[in-house]
N, C-alpha and C positions, 0 to 999 in steps of 0.2 A: 506744820512746817515741812513734814515729809511730802505732803501733796504739792508743796511749792517747789521742792527740790527734785522730785521724781522726773518731771519732764526734761530736766537738764542732764540727767544721768547718761543717756546714750551718747550725746556729743562729747562728754568728758570721760567716758569709760575707756579703759585700755582695750576692750574688745572692739571698739569702733575702728581704730586704725588697722587692727589685724583683719577684721572683716572686709574693710575696704581694700586692703592689699590682696586678700583672697579673691575678691571680685575682680580686681584689676588683672590678676594673673589669668582668670578665666576669660576676660575680655581679650587679653593678649593672645591666649591660646586659640581664640576664634578668628584671629586675623587671617591666618593662612587658609583655612577652609572658606572664609568669606571672600578672599581674593580669588580662589578657584571658582567659587560660585558666581562671582561677578563676571569672570571671563565667559562662563557658560551663558549667563543671562545676556551678556553683550552680543552673543552670537544669535540670539533669537531674532525673528523677523522684525523689521522696523515698524511695521504697521500694528504690532501688538500694543494694546493699551498698557498704561503704567501699572495697574493692579496685577495684570497677568505677568509682567516682567518681575514684579516684586514677589509674586507667588513662586515663580520659577527660581528666583534667587534664594528664597528661604528653603524651598524643597531640596535644592542641590546642596545647600550648606548643611542642612540636617543630615542628608544622606552621606555626605563626605565625613561628617563627624562620627556618625554611627559606623561607617566603614573603618575609620581609624580604630575605634574601640573593638571592632570585630577582628581586625587584622593583628593587633597587638594588645589583647585584653589584659594580660597580667602586668606589663609595664604601665599601661594607662591606669589600671586600678591601683597599682602600688603607688604611683605618683599622686593620684587623687587622694588616697588614704593618708599619705604622709602630709599633704597640704592641709587636709581637713583636721587632722590631729594636731598639727603644729599651729595653725592659725585660728581654728574654730574650737579647739579643745574637745573634739568629739569622742576620743578614746576608742576609735574603731580598731578591730583586730587586723593584723596584716594578712594579706592573701596567703593561703596555704599552698606551698609549692608543690606538694604531693597531689593536690586536687587538679584535675584537668578542667580548664574552663569549658562550660557548656553554653548552648545557645542562649539560655535565659540569663546567664552571667554576662555574656557579651552585650545583650540587650540592655541590661541594667547599667552596665558601664557606659554604654552609648547614651542612655537617657541622662545619666549624671553629667556627662560631658556637655550635652546640649543645655541642661539646666544651668550648669556652672557658667557656660559662655553667655547664655541669654541673660540670666539674672545678674551676672557680673558686669556685662556690658551696660545693662540698664542702670545698675547702681553707679557705675563709673560716670555715665552721662549725667544722671540726676545730681550726684554730689558735685561734679565739676561745675555744672551750671549753677547750682545753688551757692556754692562757695564763691565762684566768680562774681555772681550778682551781688552777694552779700558784701563783698569788698568794693565793688564798683559803685553801688548806690551811695554810701556815705562819702566816698571819695569825690564823686561828681557834685554832691550837695555842698561839700566843704569848699570846692572850687568855684562856687557861685551858681551852680546849676547848668544843665545842658540836656541835650536830647541823646539818649543811648538806645541801642537795640539789643534786647535780650532774646526773647522769642518773637517779639514784635516791637516796633518803636515805642519808646516810653520817655515822656518829658519829666525831668527831675528839676523842680524849681529850687532856687537858692533861698537863703534867709530862713525865717521861721516857718514858712509854708512847706519847707522841705524836711522838717523834723520827722516826718513819717518814715523816712528812709532808715532811721535807726531801729525802730521796732521791726520794720520789714527785714532788715539784715539779720536781726536776732531770730526772727521766725524762719528765715532761710537756713541759718545754722542749725536750728532745731530740726528742720526738715531733713537736712543732710544726715544728722546723727540718727534720727529715727528711721530713715531709709536704710542705714547700715544695720540697725537693730532688727528691722523687719526681714532683710535679706539673710542676716545671720540666723534668725529663727527658722526661716525657710530651709536653709542649708542643713541646720542641725536636725530638723525633722526628717528631711529626705535622705540624709547620709546613711543612717542605719539600714534603710530599706534598699537603697541603690548600691551601697558600697559594702554592706555587711556580708557575712558569710552566707552562701547559699547552702542547700542541703548537702551537696557533695563536699563542700569545704567544712561544714559542721561535722560530717562523719569523719573526714580526714583529721580534723583538729582533735576530735574525741579519741580516735585511735592513737594519735601522737601523744595525747595526755595519758592514755592508759599505758602506753609503752614507757613513758617517763616515770609514771608511778610504779610500774613493775620494776624498773631499774633501781629506783630509790628503795623500794621494799627489799629487793635482793641485796642491795648494799647494806641496808640496816641489819638484815639477817647475818650477813658475813661479819659486820662490825660487832654484832652481839656475840657471835661465836668466838671471834678472835680476842676481843677485849675480855670477855667472860673467862676464857681459858687463861689468859695472862694474869688477870686479877686473882683468880683462884690459886694459880701456881705461885704468884708473888706472896700471897698471904701465908701460904704454907712455908715458903722459904724464909720469910721474916720470922715466923714462929720457931723454925729450926735454928736460925741464927741466934735468936734470943736465948734459946735453951742451951746452946753449946758455947755461948760467948765465954763463959768462965772455964768450962771443963775441956773444950776442944776448940781453941781459937782458929786453928787452920780450917777445920770443917765449917766454922761459922763464917770465915772469910769466903770460902767457896760458895756457901749459900747466899751471901750478900752479893757476890759476883754474879751468880745466876739471877738474883733479883734485879740487879742493875741491867743485865742483858735483856731480861724479859720486859722490863719497863720501857727500855729503849725501843724494843720491837713493837710494843703496844702503842707508843707515841708515833712511830712511823706509820702504823696501820691507821691510827686515828687521823693524822695529818693528811694521809692519802685519801681517806674516805671523805673528810670534810672538804678537801679541795675539789673532789668530784661533785659533791652536793652544791658547793658555791658556784662553780663554773659550768656545771652540766656538761662535762667533757668525759670522754671515754677513759677508762683506766689505762695507765701506761706502765705501771709496775708489773713484772711477770707474776702471774697468779701461782699460788702454791698448789702442788699436786701430790699424788702418792709418792712421787720421787723424793719428796721432802719429809717423809715420815721419820727418818733417822734424826733429823733436827728436832722434830716435835717430841720424839721419845726422849732425847737427851734433855730437853727442857723440863720434861716431867720428872726425869730421874733426879734433877737437881733439887727437887722439893723433898727428896728422901723417899719417894715412892718408886719402887723397882718396877720396871716395865719389861716383860718378856715378849719381844716382838718376833713373830715367825711369819716370814713372807715367802709364799710359794708361787712360782710363776714370775712373769716379767711385767711389772707395772707400767713400763714404758710403752707397751703395746695397747694400753687402754685408751679409748677416745678421750681427748682433752677435757671435754665437758664432764664426762663421768669421773675422770681422775680428780678434777677440781672439787666436784661435789663430794666425792668419797673422802678426800682429805678433810673437808669441813665436818663430815659425819664422824670421822675418827677423832678429830679435835674435840668435838662436843662430847663424844662418848668418854674420852679421857678426862675432860673437865668434870663430868658428872661423877666419874670414879674418884677423882681427887676430893670432890665435895663430900661424898658419902662413904668413902672407903677407909677413912682414918689411916691413910698411908699404907694400906695393905697392898701386896704385890698385885699388879694388873697384868693380865694375859691378853695380848693383842695378836690376832691371827688374820692374815690377809692371804686369800687364795684367789689366784687369777687363772682362769681357763679360757679357751677360745670363745666360749659362749656365756660365761658367768663370772661375776666378781662377787666374792663372799667376804664379808667383814665380821669379825667376832671379837667382842671386848667383854672380858669376864673379870670380876673382882669380888673378893669376899666383902660382905657388908656386916658390920657389927649389929647385934640384935636391936640395940637402941636406935640404930640409924635406918633400919629397914622401913621402907614406906608402907603404910597400911594399904590394904586392898581397897581399891576404889578411890585412892588418893588422887588429887588433882594433878594433872601433868604440868611440869614446869615448861618454861619457854624453850629450854634446850632440847628436851625430848620432842616437843612439838615441832621445832625446827628440823630435827632429824627426820621425823616422819614426813614433813613437807618435802624435803629434799629427795627422800626415797620415792615418794609418790611422783615427783617430777621426773625421776629417772625410770618410772614404770617398774619399780622393784617392790620388794616386800621387806618389812622390818618387824622383828619381834623383840620386845623389851620386857623383862620381868625377872622374878627369882629363878635361879638355875634349878634343874631337876632335883639336885640334892637339897635345896632349900638353905644353902649356906652362903650364897652370894647372889650377885646380880649379873645378868647375862643380856647382852645386846647382840642380836644377830641381824645382819643386813644382807640381802641377796639382790643383786642388780644384773639383769640380762645385758650382755654386751652385743649380741646379735642372735638372730634366730638360729637354733641348732639345726644342722643339716639332717 
């Protein structure tokens, strides 16, 4: 049964109409260069034979088409890619704007335009002739027969002797459908080679993808730092509120208020980050810097952990990139102190000089919470080290010299010392 139905699929397929429309647009696009080529061929000497005039016509037409592709390669390729994707379902990537068109790309675009015009014109002529004849033959037969001219004169008898027009019409319809299928296969095979990315575009597309992945990874790191800090602080605040609910309701309410503010800030960060990931747009909210350390310290204090902050120098004079990264480093360091310090006081020291930014976070660590030597680093410490490495600085994290606490020291050069 499938063998009987398969020959009829091309004429009844939805791809047939789209392929025919694609070919018709190619034929229409070739009318202007064909008109220009006809004017040039008409100016040839009258004693030239017809084959020579036809050769001149085709040569000028191809040259004109290639010149169009060479003169405006990106618009021509963009339009061709959109047509092929929309009507043929090729799934071609759009031309990369950052890549400058080269000679090979112009030639490939010109070749596609020539192929599109030639194959589209041939398809238009064949299908129009086949469909017109398929309608005319039964119509003339039903009217009693007559003499018609298709490619050459043809007698169509009436009555029973003209029944052959019915299978002939069906064969012509199949021919039109299979012609569309053949041209569609030709276009789909040629499109990746002629309209796909060349070496320069592949390199530009790869660089763009790497930049996009770097932005996403950077955003994921910032989201980890922000949400991780907020969740840690919120957990401690909730525990404090539960413990003080009966003995000190006012303090419990303050802890719950801090929990509410921290959760709201986390939701804002999360919505902002997810919006960027969905829409691939640049961040619009002002980034947090060392100028916001007081807000960060207050948030930590609401958990019941005292923070002694000592800032020496002017953080406003630090380059914006360094200031943003330094804020995240401090945030992650305080988060680690909350996780492992059991609400012991935390000492934060920020020293800014013309040539160096130094950060130091120290907190006592109970013996049971001290990490064993050689213990695996968590994501927070790994993120800190990655940020410090990006800033070409150095970081040391481990037990303090007295062995009673944990010390994180970060040094970031601001500029070369004179």
